[in-house]
N, C-alpha and C positions, 0 to 999 in steps of 0.2 A: 312686529312690522317696522322695518327700518325706513326712515324718511331719507330720500336721496335728493339733495338740491343740486341741480345740474343744468347743463345746456349742451347742445350738440357740438362739442369741441373735443379734441383728442384727450384732454385731461378729464373731461366729464365722462367720456366713453370708457376710460380705464375702469372706473368704479362700477358702471352698469354691467360691463363684461364680467367683472369679478363676482358681482352679486348673482348674475345669471349662472356662471360656472358653479357657484357654491349652492345654488338652489335656495337662497335665502329670500324670504318674503320681503318685498319693499314697495314703497310708493315713490314714484318719480315726480318731483315737483320742479317745473321749469322755472329757472331764474333767467329772464331775458336780459343778457348782458348788453345787447344792442340798444336797449332802452333804459339802461342804468338801474335795473332792478337789484343789482348787487350792492347798491349803495343805500337801499332802504333800511331803516332801523331794524325791522324784523329779521332781515337777513344778516345784518351786522351783529346781531345778538348771537347768531350761530357761528359766523366767521368774521372776526374783526378785521381780517385782511381783505375783505370784500372780493373774494375770488370763489369761483366754483371749481370743483365740487366740494360739498360738505355732506356729512350724514349726521342724523340723530338716531341713536340706537337705544330704544327704551329698556333693553336688557343689557346694560353695561357689565363690566367685569365684576362689580360688586352687587349686581342686581338692580342698580339704579341707572337712570338714563345717562348717556354720555354723548357728547358732541365731538366729532372729529373733523378737522379740515386739513388741507394739503393732500393731494391725491396719493402720493407715496405713503404717507402716514395712514391713510384710510386702507390702502391695500395691505399694509403690514398688520393693521388692526384686525381686518377681516380674516387674514391668514391665521393669526394667533387665536382669534375667537373660535374658528372652526377646526383648526389643526390641518388645514388643507392648503394647497397652492404654494407650498414651500417644501423643498427637499427635506428628508429626514437627516438629522445629525448636524453637528456644528459646522462641519466643513461644507456640506451642501447648502445650509442656510446662509453661510457667509458668501458663497459663490452667487447665489440668487440675489442676495441683498446688494452686492457690489454692482451687479448689472442693473438692478433697479435704480441705484444711485447714478449709474452711467446714463440712464434715461433722464433722471431728474436734473442732473447737473450739466449734461451735455446735449443729448438729443433734443429734449424739449426746448431749452432756451435757444439753441442754434437753429433748429428747424423753424421755431417760432419767429426768430428775427429774419430769417430768409423769407418766410412767408410775408412778414410785414413789409420789409423793404422792397421785395420783389413784386408784390402783388397789390398792396394796399396803400403804401405811402404816397401822399399826393405829389411829392417831389422825388424823382428817381435819383438815387445816389450810387453811381457805379462802384465806388470803393466799398460801400457797405454791402451791396449785392454780391460782389465778387468775394468779399471776406466770408460771408455766411454761406455762400455757395460752396466755396473751397472747404470750409470746416465741416459742412454737412456731408460732403463727399468723403472726407477723411473718416468721420464717425461711421458712415455706412461701411467703409472698408474694414474698420475695426470689427464691426458687427458681423460682417461676412466671414472674417477670419475665425471668429468664435463659433459661428454656426457651421464651419467646416469640421468641427469636432463632434457634432451630434445634432439631433433633430431640434433641440431647443437651446435657449441661451444658457441655461444652467443644466444640471444633470437630468432634471425632469421639467415638464411644463409647470410654470410657476408665475408668481406675480411679476417677475421680470419680463416674461413674454407678453403678459397682459398690458404692462405699462408701455412697452415699446410698440406694440402692434398698431394702435390707432395713429400714432405719430408717423411711423414708417409707411403705413398704407396710404395715409393722406398725402404725404410728400411724394410718393410714387406717382400719384395722379397729377400733381401739379408740376413736378420736376422729374420726368422719366429719365432724362439724361444722366441724372445722378446715379442711376442703378445699372448703368451699362457694365456688363461683365461680372456682375455680382450674383452669380447663380445660386449661392447658398441663401442669400437674402430672399431671392425670388421664390425658392422652394419653401422657405419658412413662412413667407407671406401666404402662400397657397395652403400650407399645412394648418397654420393657425386660423386663417380666414375661413377655412372649411368647417370649423367647429360650430355646431348649432348655437351654443351659448354665446360665442363671439358674434355671430350674425345677429342674434337677438339684441345683445348689448349695444351693438353699433347703431341700432335704430332708436335708442332711448335718448332724450324723451321724444 
């Protein structure tokens, strides 16, 4: 039984979706980041970077418990553990991994900053809002171009789709204008969002 330490954010939902897709047994433990629970000593012992999500797998690679933090690292760990959610072969794995990194290094940080400056910052800074709005649109156009080649980001449904979906779906609700004319992204959102495991994972915790 894997322990998942999470909260209802895009990064948290990546891991719950993966666990649901893989059919792995897990217990979701809510870490209320709005109340500073991520700074408590018991959580810092699991993730010294005080961020969700994190997992504790009692059956690690050598049969001993292992702790994994950083959502991308967790997705790769679960894919390696099960032999699922990654294309077969070095070329396919490389393709999926690069799009996972596209989410980790681009989509997540840029969409996150847009959300912060556009919705939650106490002082609205037009330059920051415009900067992150423009970059978020650019990233979505890159994604739309890739999705014009097939149903999923890589050759098959993978951790790359799982990593991207919660961020893209959440941003669509907040900034629908970013998605104008991006038919491939819209179809992909419907395709991935229609998966029962994705629907279950999006409701955790």
